[in-house]
N, C-alpha and C positions, 0 to 999 in steps of 0.2 A: 432712106434706109433705116429700118428699125434697129433697136439695140441687139436683138437676137441675131439679125442678119449681119450686123457688124461683127459680132463675136465669131460667127462662122467664117467670115471673110478673113479675119485676123488669124484664127487658128488653122487656116487651110495651108499654111506654109509647111511643106514637107521637105525632107532631106533631099529628095530628088531635085526639087526646084532649086535648093541651095547649091547642090553639086553642079547643076547645069549653068549656074551663073558665075561659077568660079573660073577665073582666067588661067591660061596654061601655066603661068609661073607664079600663081597666087602664094604658094608656100616655098618659093625657091630659096629664100634666105634661111628658113628652118631646115630645108633639105641640105643646103650647103653646110649649115652648122652640124647637122647629123653626120655628114661626111667627115668633118674635121674632128669631132669628138670620138668617132669610131675609127678614124683613119682608114676609111674605105673609099674606093674610087667612084662608087655609084650610090646614089640615094634617090628616092622618089616617094611620093604619097599616092596611095591607092584608095579610091573612094568606091563604096559598094552600096547598092540598094537592092530591092527585091528582084529586079530584072536584069541589071547589067553592072559593069564596073568601069572605072576610069583610071588611067594613069595620068598624074599631073605633077608638075614641078620636077620632072626627071632631070637629074644632073649626072654627068659622067658617062652617059651612053645614050644610044638611040633605041628606045623600046616602044613596042606597040602592044596593046592589050590583046592577048590571045584568048582561047577558051578558058573560062573561069576555073574549071576543074583541073586544069594543068598548071595553074599558077601557084607560086609559093604562098601568096597572100591568102588563098583559099584555106590553107591550113593555119596561117597566122591569126586570122580573125576568130578562129575557134578557141584560141588560147586566152588565158587570163594574164600570163606573163609574156615576156619577150620570147618569140619563137626563133630558135637558132638551128641552122643546118651547117655544120662545120665543113662538110665535103659533100656536095650534091652528087658527085659521081658514085659515092659509096652508099647513097641513100636510095633504096629501090623506088621510093615515091617520086624522085626527081631525076633519076639517072637518064631517063629517056626524054626529059623536058627539052623542047627546042632551044631554050635559052642556055641549056647546059651543053647540048650537042653541037650547037652552032654559035655564031657571033651573038652576044659578047662572051660566050663560054663561061657562064657563071659557075663558081665553085662554092663560095661561101654566101650565106644569106642570114640576116637577122631582121625580124619585123616586130614592131610593137603595135598592138591593136589600138585603134581609135575608138573609144567607148563613149557614147553620148546617149543619155536617157536609158542607161542599162542595156544598150544595144551596140554591137560592133558595127561601125559604119565605114571601116577601112583600116589601113595600116600606114605607119611611117617605117620604111625599111631601108636597109643598106645592103650592098652586095660587093663582092670582091671576085676577081678572076683567079685567085689563089685560095686554096683551103686554109683555114685557120680557126683558132678558138676565139671566143668572145667573152672577155672578163666581165665580172659582175658590175664593176664600176661603169663600163661602157653601156651595159644593159640598162643601168639606172638612169644614165644620161639620155639614152634613147627614149625611155618611158617618159622622162620629164619633157622632152621635146614633143613627144606625141600628145601629151596633155595640152601643150601650147597650141598645137594644130586643132585639137578639139575645141579649145576656148575660142579660137578665131572662127571656126565653123559655127559655133553657137552664137557668137556675136553677130555674124552675118545673118543667121536666121532671125535673131531678135531684131536686128535692124530692118529686115524685110517685113517683120510683123508691124514695126512702128510705121513703116511706109504705108502698109495696107490700112492701118488704123487712121493715118492722116488722110489717105485717099477716101476712106469711108466717111470721115468727118466732113471732108470737102464736098463729097456728093450729097451728104445730108444737108449741109448748109445751102447748097445750090437748090435742092428740092424745096427747102423751107422758103428760100427767097422767091421761087416761082409761085409757090402756094400763096404767100403773103401778097404778091403783086396781083394775083387773080382776085383775092378777097377784098383788097383795098381799092377804092375808086377815087381817092383824093390824092392830090399831089403832096400834101403834107404827110400823109401816111406813108407814101412811097419814099419820101425823103428820109423819114425816120428809119424805115426798113433798110435803106441804103447805108445810112450811118451805122446802124447796128452791124451790118455785114462788113463794113470797113473795119470796125473795132474787132470783129471776130478774125478777120484776115490779119490785122496787126498782131493780135494775140498769138495767132498760129505762126506768123513769121518769127515773133519773139521766141516762141516755144522751140521752133526748129533751130534758131540761132543758138539758144542756150544749150539745147541737147548737143548740137554740133560742137560747141566749145567744150562742154564737159566730157564728151567722148574723145575729142582731139587731144586734150592735155595728157591723159594717161596713155593714149596710143603713141604719142610722141616719145614719152618716157620709155615705153615698152620697146619701141623701135631703137632708141638709143642704146639700151642695155644689150639687145640682140646684136646690133651693129658692132658694139665694143667687143663682145665675145667673138664675133666672126672675124674682126680685123686682128684681134690679138690671140686667136685660138692657139697658135704655135707657142706663144710665150706664156700662156696661162696654165697654172696647175689645176688639178681637179677641184680643189677647194675654192679657188677664185672663180672658176667656171660655174660652180654650183651657186656661189653668192650672186653672180650676175643673173643666173637663171631664176633664183629665188626672188630677186627684185622684179624681174620681168613677170613672174607669176603673181606677185603682189599687185602690180598694175593691172593685170588681167582680171584678178578678183575684184579690184575696185570698179572696173568697167561692168563686171557682172552684177555687182551690188547696185550700181546706178541704173542699169536696165531693169533689175528687179523692182526698184523703187518706182520707176516710171510706170511699169505695168501695174503695180499695186495702186498707184494714184489713178490710172485709167480705170481700173476695176472699181475703185470706190466712187468714181464719177458716174458709173453706170446707174441709171435711174432704177433699175430693177435689182440692184444688189440686195441680197437677203442676209440678215443678221442671224447668227446662231445664238439666240438670246436665251439666258437662263438666270435665275436669281443667284446672287453670290454676295459675300461680305466684302466690302471695300477694304476693311482693315487687313484681311487676309492677303489680298492682292498687294497692298502696300508693303506688308511684312515680307512677302516672298521676294519682291523686287529690291527692297533694302538689303536683304541678305545677298541677293545676286550681285549687287553693286558694291558691297562692303569692301571686297578686296581691291577693286579699282580705286575707290576713295582712299583707302589706307595707303596704297602705293603712291598716291600723290600728296599724302600728308593732309588730307581733308577729313574733317569730322562730318559723318553722315548721321543725321538725327531723324527719328521717327516720332511724330507727335499726333497721336490718335486718341483723343479723350473719349470719343464715343465709338466703341468697337461693335456696336450692334447695327450700324447703318448697312442696309442691303439695297442693291440696285438690280434691275433687270437688264442684262446686256450681254454682248458677245465678249467673253472673257479674253480670248486671244487678241481681239482688236484693241480692247481697252488696255490690255497689258502693253501693246505696241505704243500707245499714247504715253503711258507712264514711263516706259523705257526711253523713249525719245527725250522727254523732259528731263529725266534724271541724267541721261548721258550728256545732254547739253550743259546742265548745271555743273557737273563734275569737270567737264572740259573747259568751261569758262571761269572756274573758280581757282584762284592761285593757292599755292601751298600754304597751309595754316588756316585756310578759310573753312566755311561751314556750309553744308547743303542740308536743308530740312525738307521733309515730305510729311504731309499729314492730311487729315480730312475732318470735316465737321458738318453738321446738319444746318441747313438754311431754309426753313419753311418746308416745302414738299420736295426739296432737292438735297443732294449731297455735294459739298464743295471740296474738291481735292486740290491741294496747294503744293507746289514745288518751288522753293526759294533758294537763293544762293547769295554769297557775299562777293561775287565777281564784280566786273566793271559796270554792270547795269546795262540798260538799253538807252542809246541816245534818243533824244526827243524826235529827231528827224527820221529815225528808224522805226519808231514804235508803231506807226500806222501802216508799215509795209512788211513787218517781219513774217506775216502769214502769206505774203505773196509768193507764188511759185518761182523758184530760182533766185530769190532775193537773198543777198548775203549782207548782213549788217555788221555787228560787233565782231571783233577778231578773238578767237579762242586763245587761252593761255598756252595750250598745246599747239605749236605752230604746224605740226604734222597733220593736224586734223583738217582735212579738206572736204568740205561738204558741198553737195550740189544745190543746197538751198530748198529742198522740198520736204524735209522731215516735218516741219511745223505745218505745212499745207496738208500732209497726210494726217497728222494728228487732229487738226481742226476739222477735217472732213469726217473722220471717224466719230468724233464727239457729236458733230451735227447729225449724223445718221442715228444717234441714240437720243435725239431730241434735246441735246445740251449745247453749251457754249464753251469756247476756250478763249481766254484773253490774257494779256500781260499787264502787270501793274508795276509802278515804281516803288521800291521799298525805302522807307525812311532809314537813313544811314548808309545807303548804297546797296548795290546788288540789284537783282531782278527777282520777280515772282510771277509764275504762271499759274493760273487757276482755271479749272474746268468744272462745270456743273453737270450733274446727271439726275434724272428724276428718281425718287425713291421707289423701290419695288412696292407694289400694292399688297 
């Protein structure tokens, strides 16, 4: 399969496919939590695509999806805020609704839209058999839980994309194997081909294992926070509930960042990736990023220095991607440098190239780590900031970006301690 076909296969994951793969009680814990925080007897998640809608994770009642135009959710998905119906009997839009006229005799409804990719894909809603108001605090909690549902939906879609990418790579590897076997007529060539395929399979297994580990860790933390809120819902005040939900949201964002980095790495591995190259001054890029990281360095008591003796050096490259490289190196340097240390960034000409250096006075790089620090998912030295948890692919991304520009990225040992990362770029003609 060619790269363009791979791209089509990976991008072909649509919301309908995600919805159809969701189990009946996929969001049951979030629905139960919505019941608790809103003190409502009924809660459910409704999912919508262009052709139909689903009820899932229904708690507190037995509901079936009727005609879409008769549902409360048909109105809720059109709102930007939580849609509230205090008394359905007094609302002409719902007074004749079968759920109002017959079992379970719904009176109160509140629904928060599930918005993904700037599009409403469903609602998280709560219902009551008695009319009542819905305070702003409860509405805010319902919206926060709705965002958690959206994050889980998006993670499922991203995971499906990863599965398809893996399947496409496996098919490509198989096709390559068959082609090589047809072309080679010697046992030695066939043996080399087999060994190469075994290495590819081992790398693929390692990749899947690493991704599984890095996804499982924040998922476990997320589950723990939600379980705590669920078990202690009656004894937690609104502030404590919000703190637990914020921690759960932090873990969800960490997952989203990991998935984004994985897709960026996959995109950079595409042999047909195109750079948006333009001439620009290296000193200006360094200056912008030093200003951007100044507050973070100051907050840790670190001196951030800029050393650019030659401000006229210009390169031809993709500014956004090269900015990503320098951001990664500066972020690592600050995180690995203790309070009172120094981080320096600068550039100089070296023949027909520009050398950009980022150095720190941190613990340095152990000799056994130096040859592996650019390996994907490899974690070497530990940061001073213990909360900094990396998936180990930042340097792999940076090295790939530099290579796409015809340059190199390497690490050196500094005299007196610390580490230094250097990357070279061809000078603009």
